[in-house]
C-alpha positions as CSV (number, residue, x, y, z in Angstrom):
1,M,6.4,-21.7,-55.6
2,K,3.6,-19.8,-54.0
3,K,0.4,-21.9,-53.7
4,D,-2.4,-20.9,-56.0
5,L,-5.5,-20.3,-53.9
6,Q,-8.2,-19.8,-56.5
7,A,-11.3,-21.9,-56.3
8,P,-11.0,-25.5,-57.6
9,G,-10.3,-25.3,-61.3
10,K,-7.7,-25.6,-64.0
11,G,-4.1,-24.6,-63.5
12,L,-3.9,-25.2,-59.8
13,I,-0.4,-26.0,-58.5
14,G,0.3,-29.7,-57.7
15,G,3.6,-31.3,-56.7
16,Q,2.6,-32.2,-53.1
17,Y,2.9,-36.0,-53.8
18,K,6.4,-37.3,-54.6
19,P,6.6,-41.1,-54.7
20,L,10.3,-40.8,-55.6
21,T,13.0,-39.1,-53.5
22,D,15.3,-36.6,-55.3
23,R,18.1,-39.1,-55.3
24,E,15.8,-41.7,-56.9
25,V,14.8,-39.2,-59.6
26,E,18.5,-38.7,-60.4
27,R,19.2,-42.4,-60.5
28,I,16.4,-43.0,-63.0
29,H,17.6,-40.0,-65.1
30,E,21.2,-41.3,-65.1
31,A,20.0,-44.9,-66.0
32,S,17.9,-43.5,-68.8
33,L,21.0,-41.7,-70.3
34,T,22.9,-45.0,-70.0
35,V,20.1,-46.8,-72.0
36,L,20.4,-44.1,-74.8
37,E,24.2,-44.3,-74.9
38,R,24.6,-48.0,-74.6
39,T,21.4,-49.7,-76.0
40,G,20.1,-46.9,-78.1
41,V,16.8,-46.8,-80.1
42,R,15.9,-48.3,-83.5
43,V,14.9,-45.8,-86.1
44,D,13.8,-46.7,-89.7
45,E,12.4,-43.4,-90.8
46,P,14.9,-41.9,-93.3
47,D,14.5,-38.2,-92.3
48,A,14.8,-39.0,-88.6
49,L,18.0,-41.1,-89.2
50,E,19.6,-38.2,-91.2
51,L,18.7,-35.7,-88.5
52,F,20.3,-37.9,-85.8
53,R,23.3,-38.6,-87.9
54,G,23.7,-34.9,-88.8
55,A,23.6,-34.0,-85.1
56,G,26.5,-36.3,-84.3
57,A,24.6,-39.3,-82.9
58,D,26.2,-42.8,-83.2
59,V,24.2,-44.2,-86.1
60,R,25.0,-47.8,-87.2
61,E,22.5,-49.1,-89.7
62,N,19.2,-48.5,-87.9
63,R,20.4,-48.3,-84.3
64,V,20.8,-44.8,-83.0
65,R,22.8,-44.1,-79.8
66,L,22.5,-40.7,-78.2
67,S,25.2,-39.0,-76.2
68,R,24.4,-37.2,-72.9
69,S,25.4,-33.9,-74.4
70,L,23.0,-34.3,-77.4
71,V,20.1,-35.1,-75.1
72,E,20.9,-32.3,-72.6
73,D,21.1,-29.8,-75.5
74,A,17.6,-30.8,-76.6
75,I,16.2,-30.5,-73.1
76,D,17.6,-27.0,-72.9
77,K,16.0,-26.0,-76.3
78,A,12.5,-27.5,-75.4
79,P,10.1,-24.8,-74.1
80,S,9.3,-25.0,-70.4
81,K,5.9,-23.4,-71.0
82,V,3.4,-24.5,-73.6
83,V,0.0,-22.8,-74.2
84,L,-2.9,-24.8,-75.4
85,A,-5.6,-22.3,-76.3
86,G,-9.4,-22.6,-76.4
87,R,-11.7,-20.8,-78.8
88,D,-12.7,-19.0,-75.6
89,P,-9.6,-17.6,-73.9
90,E,-11.2,-18.5,-70.6
91,H,-10.3,-22.1,-71.4
92,D,-6.6,-21.5,-72.3
93,L,-4.3,-24.0,-70.6
94,I,-0.9,-22.9,-69.4
95,L,1.3,-26.0,-69.2
96,E,4.3,-25.2,-67.0
97,D,5.9,-26.1,-63.7
98,A,3.3,-28.2,-61.7
99,R,0.1,-26.6,-63.0
100,V,-2.6,-29.3,-63.3
101,H,-5.3,-29.7,-66.0
102,I,-7.5,-32.7,-66.3
103,G,-9.7,-33.9,-69.2
104,T,-10.8,-36.6,-71.6
105,G,-8.7,-39.0,-73.6
106,G,-8.5,-42.0,-75.8
107,A,-9.5,-43.3,-79.2
108,A,-12.2,-45.8,-78.1
109,L,-14.0,-47.7,-80.8
110,Q,-17.2,-48.3,-78.8
111,V,-19.7,-46.4,-76.8
112,L,-22.0,-47.4,-74.0
113,D,-25.3,-46.1,-75.5
114,L,-27.0,-43.6,-73.2
115,E,-30.5,-44.8,-74.0
116,T,-30.2,-48.6,-74.5
117,G,-27.3,-49.3,-72.1
118,E,-25.8,-51.5,-74.8
119,I,-22.3,-51.4,-76.4
120,R,-22.3,-50.0,-79.9
121,K,-19.7,-48.7,-82.4
122,A,-18.4,-45.1,-81.9
123,L,-19.8,-42.7,-84.6
124,L,-18.9,-39.2,-85.8
125,K,-22.1,-37.9,-84.1
126,D,-20.7,-39.0,-80.8
127,V,-17.6,-36.8,-81.3
128,G,-19.8,-33.7,-81.5
129,D,-22.2,-34.8,-78.8
130,M,-19.4,-35.6,-76.4
131,A,-17.8,-32.3,-77.1
132,R,-21.0,-30.6,-76.0
133,I,-21.2,-32.6,-72.8
134,V,-17.6,-31.6,-72.0
135,D,-18.2,-28.0,-72.9
136,A,-20.9,-27.9,-70.3
137,L,-18.9,-29.5,-67.4
138,D,-16.6,-27.1,-65.5
139,N,-14.2,-29.7,-64.0
140,I,-13.2,-31.1,-67.4
141,H,-10.6,-28.7,-68.7
142,F,-10.0,-29.9,-72.3
143,Y,-11.4,-32.1,-75.0
144,L,-9.1,-34.8,-76.2
145,I,-11.3,-36.5,-78.7
146,P,-12.1,-39.7,-76.9
147,I,-13.4,-41.9,-79.7
148,Y,-12.4,-42.9,-83.2
149,P,-15.5,-42.6,-85.5
150,T,-15.9,-46.0,-87.1
151,D,-18.5,-44.8,-89.7
152,L,-15.9,-42.8,-91.7
153,P,-13.2,-43.9,-94.2
154,E,-9.7,-43.0,-92.9
155,D,-9.2,-40.0,-95.3
156,Q,-12.2,-38.3,-93.8
157,V,-11.5,-38.9,-90.1
158,E,-9.1,-36.2,-89.1
159,I,-10.8,-33.1,-90.6
160,S,-14.3,-34.4,-89.7
161,K,-13.5,-35.2,-86.1
162,Y,-11.6,-31.9,-85.4
163,Y,-14.4,-29.9,-87.1
164,A,-17.1,-31.7,-85.1
165,S,-15.2,-30.9,-81.9
166,L,-14.3,-27.3,-82.6
167,A,-17.9,-26.6,-83.6
168,N,-19.2,-27.9,-80.2
169,T,-16.8,-26.8,-77.6
170,T,-14.7,-23.7,-76.9
171,K,-12.2,-25.8,-74.9
172,H,-8.8,-26.9,-76.3
173,V,-9.1,-29.8,-78.7
174,Q,-6.5,-32.5,-79.1
175,A,-6.3,-35.9,-80.9
176,G,-4.1,-38.4,-82.6
177,V,-3.2,-38.0,-86.2
178,Y,-3.0,-40.6,-89.0
179,T,-2.1,-38.9,-92.3
180,L,0.0,-36.0,-93.6
181,R,-3.0,-34.6,-95.5
182,G,-5.1,-34.8,-92.4
183,I,-2.6,-32.8,-90.4
184,R,-2.3,-30.1,-93.1
185,D,-6.1,-29.9,-93.5
186,V,-6.7,-29.5,-89.8
187,V,-4.0,-26.8,-89.6
188,A,-5.4,-24.9,-92.5
189,M,-8.9,-25.1,-91.0
190,C,-7.6,-23.8,-87.6
191,E,-5.6,-21.0,-89.2
192,R,-8.9,-19.8,-90.6
193,I,-10.7,-20.1,-87.3
194,A,-7.8,-18.3,-85.4
195,G,-7.7,-15.6,-88.1
196,N,-4.3,-16.3,-89.7
197,P,-1.3,-18.6,-89.4
198,E,0.5,-16.4,-86.9
199,A,-2.5,-16.2,-84.6
200,L,-2.8,-20.0,-84.5
201,R,0.9,-20.4,-83.5
202,A,0.5,-17.8,-80.8
203,R,-2.7,-19.4,-79.4
204,P,-2.9,-23.0,-80.7
205,L,-6.6,-24.1,-80.7
206,V,-5.5,-27.7,-81.4
207,S,-2.6,-29.9,-80.6
208,F,-1.6,-33.3,-81.9
209,I,-0.7,-36.7,-80.3
210,T,1.9,-38.8,-82.0
211,S,2.3,-42.4,-80.6
212,W,5.7,-42.5,-82.3
213,M,7.2,-45.2,-80.0
214,V,6.8,-48.9,-80.2
215,S,8.1,-50.0,-76.8
216,P,10.7,-51.2,-76.2
217,L,12.9,-48.5,-77.9
218,K,11.6,-48.6,-81.5
219,F,10.4,-45.6,-83.5
220,A,7.2,-46.3,-85.4
221,T,8.1,-45.3,-88.9
222,D,4.8,-44.0,-90.2
223,V,4.0,-42.1,-87.0
224,T,7.6,-40.6,-86.9
225,T,6.9,-39.1,-90.3
226,L,3.8,-37.5,-88.9
227,L,5.7,-36.3,-85.9
228,I,8.2,-34.6,-88.2
229,E,5.3,-32.8,-90.0
230,V,3.8,-31.5,-86.8
231,C,7.1,-30.2,-85.6
232,R,7.6,-28.4,-88.9
233,Q,4.2,-26.8,-88.6
234,G,5.3,-25.4,-85.2
235,L,2.3,-26.6,-83.3
236,P,2.2,-28.4,-80.0
237,V,3.0,-32.1,-80.2
238,V,2.7,-34.9,-77.6
239,L,5.1,-37.7,-77.5
240,S,2.8,-40.5,-76.4
241,A,4.2,-43.9,-75.3
242,A,2.6,-46.4,-73.0
243,P,4.7,-49.5,-72.3
244,M,3.3,-52.2,-70.0
245,A,5.5,-53.4,-67.1
246,G,6.2,-57.1,-67.5
247,S,5.3,-57.0,-71.2
248,T,6.8,-54.2,-73.2
249,S,9.0,-52.9,-70.4
250,P,10.7,-54.4,-67.4
251,V,8.3,-55.8,-64.7
252,T,9.8,-53.6,-62.0
253,L,8.3,-50.1,-61.8
254,A,11.8,-48.6,-61.7
255,G,12.8,-50.5,-64.8
256,T,9.7,-49.3,-66.7
257,L,10.3,-45.7,-65.6
258,T,13.9,-46.0,-66.8
259,Q,13.0,-47.4,-70.3
260,L,10.1,-45.1,-70.8
261,N,12.1,-42.0,-69.8
262,A,14.8,-43.0,-72.2
263,E,12.2,-43.3,-74.9
264,Q,10.8,-39.9,-74.1
265,L,14.2,-38.3,-74.2
266,S,15.0,-39.8,-77.6
267,G,11.7,-38.4,-79.0
268,L,12.3,-35.0,-77.4
269,T,15.7,-34.9,-78.9
270,L,14.3,-35.5,-82.4
271,T,11.7,-32.8,-82.0
272,Q,14.4,-30.2,-81.2
273,L,16.5,-31.4,-84.1
274,I,13.6,-31.0,-86.5
275,N,12.6,-27.5,-85.3
276,P,14.4,-26.0,-82.2
277,G,11.9,-24.6,-79.8
278,T,9.1,-26.9,-81.0
279,P,6.4,-26.9,-78.2
280,V,6.8,-30.5,-77.2
281,I,4.9,-32.1,-74.4
282,M,6.4,-35.3,-72.9
283,G,3.8,-38.0,-73.0
284,P,5.0,-41.0,-70.8
285,I,2.2,-43.3,-69.7
286,P,3.7,-46.1,-67.6
287,A,1.2,-49.0,-67.4
288,T,1.1,-52.5,-66.1
289,A,0.2,-55.8,-67.6
290,D,-1.8,-58.5,-65.8
291,M,0.8,-61.2,-65.4
292,R,-2.0,-63.8,-65.4
293,S,-3.4,-62.8,-68.8
294,G,-1.0,-60.2,-70.4
295,K,-4.0,-57.8,-70.4
296,Y,-3.4,-54.0,-70.1
297,L,-4.4,-52.7,-66.6
298,G,-5.7,-49.2,-66.4
299,G,-7.1,-49.4,-62.9
300,S,-4.2,-50.7,-61.0
301,V,-2.8,-48.8,-58.1
302,E,0.7,-49.1,-59.6
303,F,-0.7,-47.2,-62.6
304,G,-1.2,-44.1,-60.5
305,I,2.1,-44.5,-58.6
306,S,4.1,-44.8,-61.8
307,N,2.4,-41.9,-63.6
308,A,3.0,-39.7,-60.5
309,A,6.6,-40.8,-60.4
310,I,7.4,-40.0,-64.0
311,T,5.9,-36.6,-63.5
312,Q,8.9,-35.9,-61.2
313,L,11.2,-36.7,-64.1
314,A,9.5,-34.1,-66.4
315,H,9.6,-31.6,-63.6
316,R,13.4,-32.2,-63.4
317,Y,13.7,-31.4,-67.1
318,Q,11.2,-28.4,-66.8
319,V,9.3,-29.7,-69.8
320,P,5.5,-30.0,-69.8
321,I,4.1,-33.5,-69.2
322,Y,1.0,-35.3,-70.5
323,N,0.1,-38.6,-68.9
324,S,-2.9,-40.6,-67.6
325,A,-5.1,-41.1,-64.6
326,G,-8.8,-41.8,-64.0
327,M,-8.8,-45.0,-65.9
328,T,-10.6,-48.2,-64.9
329,D,-10.9,-51.8,-65.9
330,A,-14.6,-51.7,-65.1
331,K,-17.1,-52.3,-67.8
332,L,-19.8,-50.0,-66.3
333,P,-20.0,-46.8,-64.2
334,D,-20.0,-48.9,-61.0
335,I,-18.2,-49.0,-57.6
336,Q,-15.1,-50.5,-59.2
337,A,-14.9,-47.7,-61.7
338,G,-15.3,-45.1,-58.9
339,I,-12.5,-46.5,-56.8
340,E,-10.0,-47.1,-59.6
341,K,-10.6,-43.8,-61.2
342,A,-10.3,-41.7,-58.1
343,Q,-7.2,-43.4,-56.7
344,S,-5.1,-42.7,-59.8
345,A,-6.6,-39.3,-60.5
346,I,-5.7,-37.9,-57.1
347,Q,-2.2,-39.4,-57.1
348,V,-1.3,-37.9,-60.5
349,A,-3.0,-34.6,-59.9
350,L,-1.2,-34.2,-56.6
351,A,2.1,-35.0,-58.3
352,G,1.6,-32.0,-60.6
353,T,1.1,-33.4,-64.0
354,N,0.3,-30.6,-66.5
355,F,-2.2,-32.4,-68.8
356,I,-3.9,-35.5,-67.3
357,H,-5.9,-37.2,-70.0
358,H,-8.2,-40.4,-69.9
359,A,-9.6,-38.9,-66.7
360,A,-13.2,-38.4,-67.9
361,G,-15.7,-40.7,-69.7
362,M,-13.4,-43.7,-70.0
363,L,-14.3,-47.3,-69.2
364,E,-12.9,-50.8,-69.9
365,D,-9.2,-50.0,-70.4
366,M,-9.7,-47.2,-73.0
367,S,-12.0,-49.3,-75.2
368,T,-15.4,-47.8,-74.2
369,I,-16.8,-44.3,-73.6
370,A,-20.0,-43.6,-71.6
371,Y,-21.8,-40.3,-71.8
372,E,-22.9,-40.5,-68.2
373,Q,-19.4,-41.3,-67.1
374,F,-18.3,-37.8,-68.2
375,V,-20.9,-36.4,-65.7
376,I,-19.8,-38.7,-62.9
377,D,-16.1,-38.0,-63.5
378,N,-16.8,-34.2,-63.6
379,E,-17.8,-34.5,-59.9
380,M,-14.9,-36.7,-59.0
381,L,-12.4,-34.3,-60.7
382,G,-13.9,-31.4,-58.8
383,M,-12.9,-33.1,-55.6
384,V,-9.5,-34.0,-57.0
385,M,-8.8,-30.4,-57.9
386,R,-9.9,-29.3,-54.4
387,A,-7.3,-31.6,-53.0
388,V,-4.7,-30.0,-55.2
389,R,-5.7,-26.6,-54.0
390,G,-4.8,-27.7,-50.4
391,I,-5.3,-25.6,-47.3
392,D,-5.0,-21.8,-47.2
393,V,-3.2,-20.8,-44.0
394,Q,-3.1,-17.1,-43.4
395,D,-4.4,-14.7,-40.7
396,E,-7.9,-14.6,-42.0
397,T,-8.3,-18.4,-42.4
398,L,-6.8,-19.1,-39.0
399,A,-10.0,-17.4,-37.8
400,L,-8.7,-16.1,-34.4
401,D,-11.2,-13.3,-34.4
402,A,-14.1,-15.6,-35.2
403,I,-13.0,-18.0,-32.5
404,D,-12.9,-15.2,-30.0
405,R,-16.3,-13.8,-31.1
406,V,-18.1,-17.2,-30.8
407,G,-16.3,-18.2,-27.6
408,P,-16.8,-21.4,-25.6
409,G,-20.1,-23.2,-26.2
410,G,-21.2,-21.0,-29.2
411,H,-21.6,-21.9,-32.9
412,Y,-20.4,-20.5,-36.2
413,L,-23.5,-21.0,-38.4
414,A,-24.3,-17.2,-38.5
415,D,-20.9,-15.8,-38.0
416,E,-19.6,-13.4,-40.6
417,H,-16.4,-15.5,-41.1
418,T,-18.6,-18.5,-42.1
419,L,-20.6,-16.4,-44.5
420,R,-17.4,-15.1,-46.1
421,Y,-15.7,-18.4,-46.7
422,M,-18.4,-21.1,-46.9
423,R,-18.7,-21.0,-50.7
424,T,-15.0,-21.1,-51.5
425,E,-13.4,-23.2,-48.7
426,H,-15.4,-26.3,-49.4
427,Y,-16.3,-28.2,-52.7
428,Y,-20.0,-28.6,-53.3
429,P,-20.9,-31.3,-55.9
430,S,-23.9,-31.0,-58.1
431,D,-27.0,-33.1,-57.6
432,V,-25.3,-36.1,-59.2
433,F,-23.7,-36.8,-55.8
434,D,-26.5,-36.9,-53.2
435,R,-25.9,-35.4,-49.8
436,R,-29.5,-35.1,-48.6
437,A,-31.0,-36.8,-45.7
438,R,-32.4,-40.3,-46.4
439,D,-36.1,-39.2,-46.1
440,E,-35.6,-36.5,-48.8
441,W,-33.7,-38.9,-51.0
442,E,-36.5,-41.5,-50.7
443,A,-39.2,-38.9,-51.4
444,D,-37.4,-37.9,-54.6
445,G,-37.3,-41.5,-56.0
446,S,-34.3,-43.1,-54.3
447,T,-32.2,-42.8,-57.4
448,D,-28.5,-43.7,-57.5
449,A,-25.7,-41.6,-58.9
450,W,-25.5,-43.5,-62.2
451,T,-29.2,-42.8,-62.9
452,R,-28.9,-39.1,-62.0
453,A,-25.8,-38.8,-64.2
454,K,-27.7,-40.3,-67.2
455,D,-30.5,-37.7,-66.6
456,N,-28.0,-34.9,-66.5
457,A,-26.3,-36.1,-69.7
458,R,-29.6,-36.3,-71.5
459,K,-30.5,-32.8,-70.3
460,I,-27.2,-31.3,-71.6
461,L,-27.7,-32.9,-75.0
462,A,-31.3,-31.7,-75.1
463,E,-30.8,-28.1,-73.9
464,Y,-27.1,-27.0,-73.9
465,E,-26.1,-24.8,-76.8
466,P,-22.3,-24.3,-77.4
467,E,-20.8,-21.2,-78.9
468,L,-21.0,-21.6,-82.6
469,L,-18.1,-21.0,-85.1
470,D,-18.3,-17.7,-87.0
471,P,-20.8,-18.3,-89.8
472,E,-18.4,-17.0,-92.5
473,V,-15.6,-19.2,-91.3
474,D,-17.9,-22.1,-91.0
475,D,-19.0,-21.7,-94.6
476,W,-15.4,-21.4,-95.8
477,I,-14.5,-24.7,-94.0
478,K,-17.4,-26.6,-95.5
479,E,-16.5,-25.3,-99.0
480,Q,-12.7,-25.7,-98.7
481,F,-12.9,-29.3,-97.5
482,A,-16.0,-30.5,-99.3
483,D,-14.3,-33.6,-100.6
484,T,-13.3,-35.0,-97.1
485,L,-15.3,-33.1,-94.5
486,I,-18.4,-34.9,-93.1
487,V,-20.8,-32.7,-91.1
488,Q,-23.4,-34.3,-88.8
489,S,-26.6,-32.4,-88.3
């Protein structure tokens, strides 16, 4: 595929990093099919059981074994391209091939308060404020709602958090789902925002995460019911599963990849039995457990390697993939956070994952979100996407005429070639990352990146105004969902 040479941004072409050889990809694929044929998956959800049975799967009580042909037929039916739209078409995401998009993620229950520096519970107000932060940052391509608002009862969470997000960003919005009514209310709201049901299916402003798998190899009954509903709605759905090597999947990376790939293929098969052509996004997130404590590790180097590797499996199937990078075990935006986040983000982006979540704002193994971390990660992700863009080698960039003009002993500072390419060839971070001489830095207060990021986050919250929803649509939403919608001023 021809390299995309636009400036660093969403949709650049990855695939340069391949931790698995082609033969190893095939071995894991074949092993995954063996797992599905021999071991199978446990399914308790009645509709899902009937769908598998009706398709000819080997169903004995609650154990479902899938033939190779059944799985391959589902892969063929699943779309190779999924569009995730923003309210502003400029923010549309085209998930196909090895196009890379990076953004937020999680369902954290706590926030590192921007003013006090103390940990507190996540609130609905944070959903809207964080959406505004993300809307203002160019290198964060989508808004996967990163917190679960703890100040709302469950029946008000879905409609309220999606509304708060859509009202504060024109980027694509995604989140987990918890109730059938919540899914249906969010869909009805977005149909109104899009203009009509057909417009929403053509350009889905929202998508839904279903964590339908309890590893190893067991469908979560309640979430499977929600998965079936999203598929019937015809909207994009993510099959999210995150086993931990040594805990809920084999300790070897190859074993974890085999089990997780089998889990993904079983879920993908179900989506295509429910509604052939459902825009499904594979969501494998291979993780590791600390064998000393059993704790989830988001910042391990194996996390980046494994998520890059399973991207190769999705590319083999030509089905879009969502997985994770940019995570950390650090509790603060410190040097540990920077190292852990950058190493996995660059691995997974260079592997060509289509939708990399958890990459901005996250601390402490998905449990904490920090406002200033969005700002820091925005700079890191700009560098990552510059690496994905790679090196443009053509007649003009080889610069033979410029080399001849300057000649031995000259310099290029004022040459026309330098002026033509200096703004596009190199990535320039904002003032969060300081590149000044020491005397200038000292004269300006000797601040560190963490302090500058806090200042930038405060400035965005104080000054940035997102594009508002249409007033008539906004009024309709508030009236239609008055019994469950909570609106923060």
